[in-house]
Structure formats: C-alpha cells, structure tokens
N, C-alpha and C positions, 0 to 999 in steps of 0.2 A: 650322782651327776644329773643335771637337768637335761633330759633328752628331748625336750619339746622342739627346739630349733637351735641350730648352731648360729653363732654370731657373725662369722666371716669365713671366707675361703681359707684363710690362714689357719683358723681354728679347725676346719675340716681336715686339712693336710696334716696338722699335728696329731689329730685323733687317728687318722689313717695309719700313720707311721707306728704309733703305739699299739693300736688294736690289731694290725696285721701280724705283728710279731706274736702277740698274745694268741691270736687265732691259730698260728702255726704251732706254738707251744702246746696248746690244748689238743690240736689234732694229733700230735706225736704221742699222746696217751692212748690213741685208738689202735688196736691191733691191726685193723684194716690199713690205716695210714703208715704204721711202722714198717709194713712189708713193702710199701710202694714209694716211700719218701727217699729221695737221694740225700746225701750228706750236704747240709746247708750251713752257712755262716749266719747265725741268728742276728748278729750285729749288722748284717748287710741285707737282711731279707726284704727291707723296704725298697732296695734298688731293683729296678725292672728286670735286669738280666738275671739276678738271683731269684726273684719271685717267680719268673716264668719257668724255672726249673721244676717247680712243683707240678706234678701231673694233673691234668684236667680231670675232674670227676664227672662221670656220666651215670645216668640211671641204669644203663645196661650193666655197669660194673657193680652197682648196688644190688641188682637183681641176681647176681651170681652168689650172693650171700644167702644161705638157706633162711627162710622166714623165721624159723624158730631159733636161729643163731644171730639174728640181726643186732640185737642189743649187745650181746657179748663181744661181737666182732667189730661193730662200728661205733657204738656209743661210748661216752667217756665218764658217765656218772651212773650210780646204781639205780635200779628200778624204783627204789623207794623215793627217789627225787622226781619221779615223773608225776606231773599233774594232769596231763591230757595227751592224747594221741591225735595226729593229723594224718589223714589219708592223702596220698599223692594224687594229683589230678591226672587228666588224660583219659583216653578211651582205649588205649592198646597196651598190651603187656600186663604182667602181674602187678597189681597195685602194691605200693609200699606204705608202711605206717610208721610215722616218725614221732618218737616221744618228745615232749617238751617239758622243761623244768619251770618252776615258778619264776626264776630269774629271767629265763628266756621270754616268758610271757610279758614281763614288764616292757621290753623293747617292742614286742609284737603288737601289744595293745596301743603303745605310743604311736607306732606307725599308722595304725588305723584311725587314731584320733587326728593325726595329721591329715589323713585322707578326707575326713569330714571338714576340717578347716579349709582345705584347698577349694572346696565347692561353695564355701560361704555358709555352711549349715550352722544353725544355732538352736537354742531352746524354743524358738518360735516355730521350728519345723517338726514334722512328723514323717518318718521314713517307712515306706512299705518295703519289706525285705523279701525278695523273690529269688535270692540265691539258694541253692539246695541246702536243706538242713540235714546234717548227718555227720559222719566222721570227717568229711572234708570241712575245713574250718572257716571258709570265707564268710558265710552267713552269720555265724556266731560272733566272729571278730568285729565285723561292721556293727552288729547290733550291740555288743557289749561296749564297744568304744562310744557308740552313740549315747548309750545310757550314762556313761561317765560324763558326757558333755551336756546332759539334760535334754537330749533330742528324743522325741517320742519314737516308739518303734512298733511295728506290726510284724510279728515273726511268722510270715506265711510259708516261707520256703518256696521251692519250685513246684511245678504242677504235680509232681509225685508226692508232695507233702500236703498241699492244699489245692484242690481242683481249680483249674483256671477260671471257670465260670464263677466260683466262689470268690476268687481273688478280684475279679472285676466288680462283683457286688461290694466287697469290702472297700475298694477304692472309692466307690460311690458313696458308701455309708460313713466311713471313717475319715475321709477327705485328707489323705496324706499329701504332703507338698513335694516329697522326693520319692522316686521309685528306684530301687537298686536291684540289679540282677544281671544275668548274661544277656548280651544284645540279642541273641537268637530267641531267647524266651520273651524279651520285650516285643519282638516282632510277632511272635506267636500270640501274645496277649492282644496286640493291636489287630491282628487278623481275626481273632475270635470276636473281639469287640465289634468289628465291622459287620460280621455275620449276625450279631445280636442287635444291630441297630444302635450301638453305643458309640458316641463320638468322644474318644479319649482326649482329643485336643481341647475339649471343653471341661475336662476334669480339673481338680485342684492341683494335680501334679505339674510342677513347673521345671523340675530338674530330674534327669535320669543319670544315674551313676552305673556304668557298666564295666565289667572286668571278666577275667577268666577265658577270654578268647579274643583274637585280633579283631579290631574295629576298623573297617575300611571307610573312606569318605562316602561311598555309596550307601553302606549300611547306616552310617551316621545320619545322612540326609533322610533316608527312609524312616528311621526312628523319630527324628525331630518332626517330620511332617505328620506322622501318624499320631504322635503324642502332643504335638504343639508345645514341646518343652526343649530346654537345652540339654545336650548330651555331654557328659564328662567321662573321659576314658581313664581308667586306672589299670595299673599293671602290677602283678605280683606272682608269687609261686609258693607252693607248699614248703619248699626248702628254705624259704625266707619268710616274707610276709608281703605287705604292700611295699614295692620297690620304687615305684614312681607313679605320679598321678597328675592329671590335667587340673588346672585351677581356674578360677573365675576369669582370668585373662585369656584363656584358650590359646596359650603360646606354645603348647607341647606338654610333654610329661616331665614334671620336675622330679629328678632322680635323687633319692635320699642317700647321698654318698657318705654321710656320717654314720649310717647304719650298715651300708653294704659297700664293699669295694667292687667296682664294676670294671670289667675289661671288655673291649670289643675287638675280636680277633678275626683274621682272615683264615683261609683254608689251611694255611701252613702253621697256624698258631701264633702268628705275629700280630702285633697291634695294627689296626688300620689307622689311617689319618683321621683327624677330627672331622666329624660330619659324614664320614663314609659308613656304609652299611657293613656289618660283620656279625659274627656269632657272639652272643652275650654270655659272659662267664662271671659268676657272682660268688663273692666270699662274704659270709656273715661275720660282721665285726663285733657284734654284741650277743646275739642269740645263738651262742655256740657252746654253752655249758653242758649240753647233752649230746647233740648231733653236730660233729665238726664238718660243716659244709664249706669246704675249702676249694676254691676255683671250680665251682659247680657249673657245668654246661647246661644252660636252661633250655636249649632247643629253640631259641628265638633269634631272629635277625633284627638288629636295631642299629641306630646311629646315636652318637652322643656329641653334643656341642656345648661349649662353655656357656656359663650364665651370662646373660646380658644385663643383669642387675634389675633393680626395681624396688618398690616400696614395701613389698610383702616379705614376711620372714622366710618364705620359700624361694625368694628371688636369688638367694645365694647358690642354689643348686644348679647343676648342668641340666640341659634339656635332652630328654630321650625321645626318639621317634621310633615306634614299633613298626617294622616293615611287614613281617609275617613270621610264621613258624618255619623252621628249617625243614620240616617234613610236611607232606600234604599235597600229593599230586597223583593223578592217574596217568599211566602210559598206555595210550590207546592207538593201536596200529602205528606205532613208532612216534606218536605225537605226545609230548608231555603237556598235560592239562593241569595247571596249578589250581588247587581247590579254591583259593581266595579269588583268583582271576575269573573262574567260572561263576562264583557266587556274585561277584560284582557285575559281570555281564548279564546275569539273569535278573538281578534286582534293578538294573538300569531300565528295564522294561516295566513301565507303570502297570501293564496288564498282569504281570506276574505277582501273585500274592505270596506264594511260598513254593519251595521245590525240594526234592531229594534226588540225588544222583547216584547211580549204580553203574558199575562195569561188570559185565559177565561174558562168558564164552558163548559165541554163536557160530557153531561149526568150526572153521579154521580161523575165524576172525574174532577180535574183541568188539563188544558192542557197548556204547555209552547209552544208558537208558535213563531218561529224565522223567520223574513223576512230578507233575506240576499242577498247582492250583492257580487258576486264572480268573480275572474279572470278565474277560471277553469270550471265553469258551472255545478259543481257537488255539492251534498249535503250530501252524505253518510258519508264522513269523519267528517262533522260537527255533525251529529247525533251521531256517535260513540264517539266523543270527549266529548260531553255534557253528554251522558250516563255514560261515564267513570268517569268524574270529579264530576258530581253533582247527579248521580244515578237517573236521570230523563230522559226519552226519549222524545225529542221535536218533534214537527211537524215543518218542514222547507219549506218555500216558497222562491223560487229564484226570485229576482227582476231584472229588466233591469238596466243596469249601469246608474247612475245618478238619480235614482228614489228618494232615500232618501235625496240627496242634494236638490232636488226641494222641497220636503216637509219641509226641514229646512228653506227655504227662508222666510216663513211666521211665524217663531217662534223665540222668543227671546232666549230660551234654547231648544235644541233639545229634543223632547219627545222620547228618546230612549227606555224607559221602561214604559209600560202602563199596568195597571191592569184593565181588562174589566169584572171582575166578579160581579161588582155592590155592 
C-alpha cells in the first residue's frame, strides 16, 4: 500500500476501521495485553463505546515489567525480527527500550519523509542535525528520511555528540539551509553564538525544525529572532514516530491520522469536544508488528480540530495544537508553578539569556532558586516579575554567560527544572 499520503477523509476512515481491528488482534498475542483485555466483540471494535473498553496503556504499567522480561511479556514477534531498538524519551524514571521490526520501520521512515515534505524541504537543501545521536531515534530518522529524499545532511547530534562551538563553525563552513533539533538546544546555540560575536540571523539557515519538547509562542519568537529563520514545530514520540507536524502554511500541526488513531480525553477518560484540550491517547495502526502500542497515554495535553481543507496533500488531516505536557510543575509554599509558564515568563524578558530553576528546602519553607544569565547583569526585575506573576519570591543567582550552554553539552534534554527537596 502507498503510505505517502491518503487521498481523502473517507479513505482515512476506512483505513482506521480496518487497522484498529488488526491492531487489537495483534495486541491479543501479547501476554501483557491478554491479562488486561476485557472480552470484546471484534466486529464492533471500531464503535467508540466498544473501543473505549480497552484499558489505556501508560509508561508506569510498562515499567512494572522487568527489563529482562520486556520482550517476552509485551512484544509479539521473535527477537530475530528486531532490526533496531529505540530508547524512550523523557528525563525521569527507568528508560524503556522498544524493539522495531523491518516492517514497522517502513511506516516510521515514511512518517519522517512526510515531516520533511511539510516544511518544503527538497534536494536543494542541506540539514544540520542537532538532535541527540544515540539509542533515541529522532536524529537518525530525520537524517535517514532526508537521505531518501536527496536532502543533504550534517549528522552533528547534540552538544554531547559534537561540541556546540564546533557546530557553530560547521554552520558557517558547510552552509546548511535547515537546522533541526530541540528548541532548547537551538536557544543554547544562539546564546553561545552571541557570546562569540556570531550573528546567526545572517547564516544560511532559513528554517528551524524543532521537536521533542513543547514549543511555546514565546520560545518560538525568541528562536526566530535569534536565528532570523522560520520555526516549524513537529510532534512525535518513541512509542510511535512523527505524529503531527507544522507545514509551510503554519496553520497548526497536521496529525497523521492514517498512521495513528488519536483520542483526546478528559480526566474521566471520556472524549472531549472538538477543539477542547485533553490528554492524548495514541494507537499505532501500522507500526505494531513488534510492540502493540494500543491506546497509549502519551502524557501530552492537546486539542484536535477537523481539517479545513487546502491544496496540499496534508490538508486532509486534522489540526493538532500541543498545549503542554501533563506533568511539569513545582509546588512552592502552596503555589503551583507550571514549568512552561515560568519559562515563558522568563523568556519574555529580553534581558534574560537563559536560566535554570531549582526548588530546595530552606528551613521550614520551600525556596525557588533561579540561576540566570542576563545581558543587563541585574536581578531585581526578575525577582519582581516572579513575585508578581507567581506570588513567590525567588532567590536569584547570576551566572557567567555561556554557563548553562556548557551544562547542556552533557545532557540529552536540558535539566532546566530540578526539584532538590528529596
């Protein structure tokens, strides 16, 4: 079957009905699912009330499987069918490693080829790849899909693969037109470039493709200003691949609903109304010959709206908007401080170059401690802003320019928020 693009919404709906039943049938071969699955009428599994009887799958449930038993208990094909392993993302909890079959990889590579198409990339482009190179697959998949499309690639990896200063030199020497990586690392490179007297907005890079962490409007604006380039937000997960992506029309993230069945649920597990924010639950419709990810709770809050149509092949897909991760806040003296809201508030201040936030015990109270790099050298305006917005008075330490960028070198994801209360 041609997996490049579906022809119509009707074609997607027909595929969904067929592939959801197949996904369930495959999952029932897994010892893990056999113990958890209620008795279901396979002829009616496409009906919402039947489908929602399938338990939602969480990372916590998978972590209960001993690492050395994961294949035998969760997977549905022998180890001899494995062609590669993917490390689950995130910064907390025991990492998980998912095997992938050759058949699964056809879908996954196709999804990443679509990702390049969304941003208008062609053989005239060269992409500088700054996603981490390792067992986590995102850098490899973008690069391999780019090669399939004739797009040039520079496989740098993140700062722990190729030093950030060397990456800036390569951008100047090899003249890529597209930079891809995590938004936070894009900001680190921009901050480092500023300290080195390099104006990235005058480089050959005209498009930034970011993924692997939420992108707020404030962070997008900061990236676009520093790089002088368009930012394209893509969204995926190790349990699937690229799930949705922003295209050249910047109308939101087009969700590949022919590859993945997507549900947006409220706190009770019921579907929200179209356009409302809820928890994202994903089912792999094609890449499920090894790991049966059925009704996977991704940990993201999103909204979905119907396609408004258009001339591009991706116009048939619904539009996803990524609100934030369902986790990520400090509770300080009874006040909930959402990580994303704190990040936005800090980056709205043009004097703030970068920051790291910690919470620790200070006697009988909790203390929010901000480690900040600034252009102005002052901290009082930051203290006042945080007190005004969050009703918490922080302690602020000023760092030398480039300090946080150096810390980032050794990390796959920047530890911007750290709770040290134990």
